[in-house]
N, C-alpha and C positions, 0 to 999 in steps of 0.2 A: 498265589491267591491270598488276598487279605481276609482275615477273620476278625470279627469284632466280638469282644467279650465285655458285657456290662456287669457292674457290681455296685453294691452300696445301698440297694433297696432294703425295705423292711417295713415293719409295722411302727407307725408313729401316731401320736395323738394330734388332733387339730391344733394348729398353731406351732407345731414342732418343725424341726429342720432335718434334712437329709442331704448328703453330698454323694452324688453318683459319679462313678468313674467308668470310662470306656477305654479299654486297652486294645490296640490293634496288633495282631500277630506279625503282620508285615508292615513295611514302611509305607505310610501315606504321604504323598507329596504335600509339602507345605503350600502348594498352590491350590489344593483342594479346600473348599469350605467344608465345615463339619457341623452337624446338627444333632439335636436330641428330638426324638419323636415319642409319642405315647399312644397306646390303644386301650381304651376302656372296653369292658364286655359289651358286645352288641353294637359297637361303634367302629367307625373307620379309624385307621391310624392317622394321626395328625401331627403336624410340626409343633414343637414346643419353643425351640430357640435355635438359631443358627449363628455361626461365626465364620466370617470370610477369611481368606488367606492373609489379609492385611489387618485383621483384628476387629473389623466392624461387626457389631452384634445386632441381631434382630430378634425380637420376641413377639410371640402371639400375645394378644391382648390379655388373656387370662394369666400370663406369666409375668407381665410387666410389673416391676417394683417388688417382685417376690423371688424370682429366679435369676441366676447369673450363670452364663455359659463361659467357659474358658478352655484354653488348650495349651498343651506343652508339646511343641513339635519335637524337641529333643527326646522326650519320653514317649512320644507317639501315643499320647493320651488326651482325652477330652473329658471335661468335668462339667457337672451341673450342680450348682449349689441351690437348694430349694429351701426357702424360708416361708414362714406363715402358711404352712400347708393346710389345705382344706379337704374335706371328704371327697369332693368332686375331682381332686387330683389323683384319686385312686386309679391306677392303670399299670400296665406293663410299659416300662420305659426302654426305648431302644436308641442306639446311636447309629449314625451312618454319615456318609458324605452329605453335603448340602449343595445341590439337590442329591437325593439318595441314588446311588449307583452301584452299591455293593450289596451282596446277599445279606439279608437280615440275620442278626444273631438271635440268641434266646431271649434277650432282654432281662430286665430286673424288675421284680414286682415291688410296687410301692402301694402300701395300704394305709390310708389315713382314717382312723376310726378311734372313737372314745369308748 
């Protein structure tokens, strides 16, 4: 059973940057797409960005031009580079397959505040 562990979140000022990491305890096939998702208080979980097995990237509108998703199949890890962060980016960030098919991990808290 694959387990997902997110890390790299924290408190950052508006305009700052964070790099999130997602490590899988078990091997995820390189055929699987991977994605980052987030959930703000009182809201549904939403997709942030996805990356397909062939490296094609897709971003929700709010993330375009600011966030970059990448993956290392050899390291079984997915990353999310977040730049120009805004207070509305505050949420718990999760990784999963794209589309999501694995049990959700604990996520990592991102708080953007001055």
